[in-house]
C-alpha positions in Angstrom: 47.0 32.7 -137.2 45.1 30.8 -134.5 43.2 27.7 -135.2 39.5 28.1 -136.1 36.9 27.6 -133.4 34.6 24.7 -134.0 30.8 24.8 -133.6 29.1 21.5 -133.4 25.6 21.5 -134.8 23.3 18.6 -133.9 20.1 18.4 -136.0 17.0 16.6 -134.9 14.2 17.7 -137.2 11.3 20.0 -136.3 9.8 22.8 -138.3 13.2 24.3 -139.1 13.8 21.1 -141.2 10.3 21.0 -142.8 9.0 21.6 -146.2 5.4 21.5 -147.4 4.1 18.4 -149.2 1.4 18.4 -151.9 -1.4 18.2 -149.3 -0.1 21.2 -147.4 1.3 19.2 -144.5 4.7 20.0 -143.1 7.2 17.2 -143.3 10.9 17.2 -142.0 12.8 16.7 -145.2 16.0 18.8 -144.8 19.2 17.0 -143.8 21.6 18.5 -141.3 23.9 19.6 -144.1 20.9 21.2 -145.9 20.3 23.3 -142.8 23.9 24.4 -142.3 24.8 25.0 -145.9 23.5 28.6 -146.0 25.6 29.4 -142.8 28.9 28.5 -144.3 29.1 31.7 -146.3 28.3 33.8 -143.2 31.3 32.5 -141.1 34.9 32.9 -142.3 36.2 29.3 -142.6 39.6 30.3 -141.1 37.9 31.5 -138.0 34.9 29.2 -137.5 34.5 25.6 -138.5 30.9 24.2 -138.7 30.6 20.5 -137.9 27.3 18.9 -138.5 25.8 15.7 -137.1 22.3 14.7 -138.0 20.6 12.8 -135.2 17.2 12.5 -136.7 14.3 14.1 -138.5 11.4 13.9 -136.0 8.5 16.0 -134.9 9.5 17.0 -131.3 6.0 16.1 -130.0 6.9 12.5 -130.6 10.3 12.7 -128.9 10.9 9.7 -126.6 13.0 9.8 -123.4 15.5 7.4 -125.0 16.0 9.9 -127.8 16.5 12.7 -125.2 19.1 10.5 -123.6 20.8 10.0 -126.9 20.9 13.7 -127.5 22.4 14.4 -124.1 25.0 11.7 -124.8 25.8 13.3 -128.2 26.3 16.8 -126.6 28.7 15.4 -124.0 30.6 13.5 -126.8 31.0 16.7 -128.8 32.3 18.6 -125.8 35.0 16.1 -125.3 36.7 17.8 -128.2 38.6 20.8 -126.8 38.3 22.6 -130.1 34.5 22.8 -129.8 33.5 26.3 -128.7 29.8 25.4 -128.3 27.0 23.0 -129.3 24.0 24.1 -131.2 20.9 21.9 -131.5 18.1 22.4 -134.0 14.9 21.1 -132.4 11.1 21.2 -132.9 9.5 23.8 -130.8 6.7 21.7 -129.4 8.9 20.1 -126.8 12.0 22.2 -127.0 11.5 23.5 -123.5 11.6 20.0 -122.0 14.7 19.0 -123.8 16.3 22.3 -122.9 15.7 21.6 -119.2 17.0 18.1 -119.5 20.2 19.3 -121.2 20.7 22.0 -118.6 20.3 19.6 -115.7 23.3 17.6 -116.8 25.4 20.3 -118.3 28.4 21.2 -116.2 30.7 22.4 -119.0 31.4 26.2 -119.3 30.8 26.0 -123.0 27.3 26.8 -124.1 24.7 24.4 -125.4 22.1 26.3 -127.4 18.7 25.1 -128.7 17.0 26.8 -131.6 14.3 26.0 -134.2 11.7 27.7 -136.3 8.1 28.7 -136.4 7.9 28.7 -140.2 9.1 25.9 -142.5 12.1 26.2 -144.7 10.1 26.7 -147.9 8.1 29.6 -146.4 8.5 32.9 -148.3 10.1 34.3 -145.2 11.5 31.5 -143.1 12.8 32.3 -139.6 15.0 29.2 -139.3 18.1 30.5 -141.0 18.3 33.7 -138.9 17.6 31.7 -135.7 20.4 29.3 -136.5 22.8 32.0 -137.4 22.0 33.9 -134.2 22.4 30.7 -132.2 25.9 30.2 -133.7 26.8 33.8 -133.0 25.8 33.5 -129.3 27.7 30.3 -129.0 30.9 32.1 -130.0 30.3 34.9 -127.6 32.5 34.6 -124.4 29.5 36.1 -122.4 27.6 32.8 -123.0 30.1 30.7 -121.2 29.0 29.4 -117.8 25.3 30.1 -118.5 24.3 26.5 -119.1 21.8 25.6 -121.8 20.2 28.5 -123.6 17.3 28.9 -126.1 17.9 31.3 -129.0 14.7 32.1 -130.9 13.0 35.1 -132.3 16.0 37.4 -131.6 15.9 36.4 -127.9 18.5 34.7 -125.7 16.7 32.8 -123.0 17.8 30.5 -120.1 16.6 27.0 -120.5 15.1 26.7 -117.0 11.8 28.6 -116.8 11.4 29.3 -120.6 8.3 27.9 -122.3 6.5 28.2 -125.5 3.8 30.8 -125.0 2.4 31.3 -128.5 1.4 28.6 -131.1 2.6 30.6 -134.1 4.3 33.9 -133.4 8.0 34.2 -134.3 8.7 35.2 -130.7 7.0 32.1 -129.5 9.1 31.6 -126.3 9.2 33.6 -123.1 11.1 33.3 -119.8 8.7 33.1 -116.9 11.2 33.0 -114.0 12.7 35.6 -111.7 15.0 38.4 -112.8 18.0 36.3 -111.6 17.5 32.8 -113.0 17.9 30.0 -110.4 19.8 27.0 -111.6 20.4 23.9 -109.4 23.9 22.4 -109.5 24.3 20.2 -112.6 24.1 16.5 -112.0 26.1 13.6 -113.4 24.4 12.2 -116.6 21.8 9.5 -115.8 19.3 7.8 -118.1 15.9 9.3 -118.2 14.4 6.4 -120.1 12.9 3.7 -117.9 11.3 6.3 -115.6 7.7 7.4 -116.0 6.1 10.6 -114.8 2.6 11.5 -115.8 1.0 15.0 -115.9 -2.5 15.3 -114.5 -4.5 18.5 -115.1 -6.7 19.7 -112.2 -10.1 21.4 -112.8 -13.0 22.1 -110.5 -14.6 18.7 -109.6 -11.8 16.6 -111.1 -12.2 13.0 -109.9 -9.5 11.0 -108.1 -9.7 8.5 -111.0 -7.3 10.9 -112.8 -4.7 10.0 -110.2 -5.6 6.3 -109.7 -5.2 5.5 -113.4 -1.5 6.5 -113.8 -0.7 5.1 -110.3 -2.2 1.7 -111.3 -0.3 1.9 -114.6 3.0 2.1 -112.8 3.9 5.8 -112.8 7.0 6.5 -110.8 6.0 10.1 -110.2 3.2 12.6 -110.8 3.0 16.3 -111.8 -0.3 17.9 -110.9 -1.1 21.0 -113.0 -3.1 22.7 -110.2 -5.2 25.8 -110.2 -4.1 29.2 -108.9 -1.0 29.1 -106.7 -1.2 25.4 -106.3 -4.6 24.1 -105.3 -6.8 21.2 -106.3 -10.2 19.8 -105.5 -10.9 17.5 -102.6 -11.6 14.4 -104.6 -8.4 14.7 -106.6 -6.6 15.5 -103.4 -7.6 12.2 -101.9 -5.9 10.4 -104.8 -2.8 12.5 -104.4 -2.6 11.8 -100.7 -2.9 8.1 -101.4 -0.2 8.3 -104.0 2.1 10.1 -101.6 1.4 7.4 -98.9 2.5 4.8 -101.4 5.8 6.7 -101.8 5.1 8.2 -105.3 6.7 11.7 -105.5 4.2 14.4 -106.5 5.1 17.8 -107.8 2.5 20.6 -107.9 2.7 23.2 -110.7 0.0 25.6 -111.9 -2.0 26.2 -115.0 -1.6 30.0 -114.6 0.7 31.8 -117.0 3.0 33.6 -114.5 4.0 33.4 -110.9 5.4 30.7 -108.6 3.6 27.9 -106.9 2.9 28.9 -103.3 1.5 26.6 -100.7 -0.7 29.1 -99.0 -4.1 27.5 -98.6 -5.3 25.0 -96.1 -8.1 22.4 -96.3 -8.0 19.2 -98.3 -6.6 20.1 -101.7 -5.1 23.4 -100.6 -1.4 23.8 -101.4 -0.4 24.0 -97.7 -2.2 20.7 -97.0 -0.5 19.0 -100.0 2.9 20.3 -99.0 2.4 19.1 -95.5 1.7 15.6 -96.9 5.0 15.7 -98.9 4.1 17.2 -102.3 6.8 19.4 -103.7 6.1 22.8 -105.3 7.4 23.4 -108.8 8.4 27.0 -108.2 8.2 28.8 -111.5 8.4 25.6 -113.7 5.3 24.8 -115.7 4.0 21.3 -116.3 6.3 20.2 -119.1 9.5 21.3 -117.4 8.3 20.2 -114.0 7.8 16.7 -115.4 11.3 16.7 -116.9 12.8 18.0 -113.6 11.1 15.2 -111.7 12.4 12.7 -114.3 15.9 14.1 -113.7 15.5 13.6 -109.9 14.3 10.0 -110.4 17.1 9.2 -112.8 19.8 10.8 -110.5 18.4 9.1 -107.4 17.9 12.4 -105.5 15.1 14.1 -103.7 12.7 16.0 -105.9 13.2 19.1 -103.7 16.8 19.3 -104.9 15.8 20.0 -108.5 13.1 22.7 -107.9 
């Protein structure tokens, strides 16, 4: 009989690890082994070996870049073992899309890295975490998942990391892919530390003042993501701040607050996408603000042009 395949499960906390305290608040209390224990009876031990490594129990909205770096390092460490068929990560859903893009950006191995989580806590009468985790493991064992980079498995969906965002605050099918029918994935990069770099997100709105740009620039931001309106347009006052930032050599990426579609630099005039692009701003394509920020951080960490990651 052939040796069993190993699945490496890295746990980080999130709703999937939460129980409800006396006040009704959700607190991450379940250990990695607690999460994986119900799975052990669903996989034949002579065929699949589940290896668990608990990296933390945090709310993903509090996740720092050094913790993302540590997770990336842990994934690469697990994949040094040739017996590992894939890596599954349990993660809070609030920032799962950012972590997924970071992992995908540095993932050159054929074996899948899959992120999953839950919308309901583990002590809910009908928790979704156990099925999400089981399905993530099942997909990781599927040869069809090889070569697809990082994936998100949630709500009975298998989604590419790049272009997938959380679109609902509470639905079990909380994530959706917003990109083209054929996902575009830049060539993976050598691992580089994200921590130490700062990229701020600025939301545009009609009449937004340039002070929204001046503040992060003065605070030492290394890059900016502007969540523009429409296909990638901002007001004239905000545009003056963006232009000054670009003149100082600060990379600026333009995304959009709209739900679907790609950024297009069509409009002229100060603040129009065409004018911003002509001054050196980069369009985020179909990436929304959270993933655009992470992509720019990846470019800064890798020392490459932002254009190469969008």
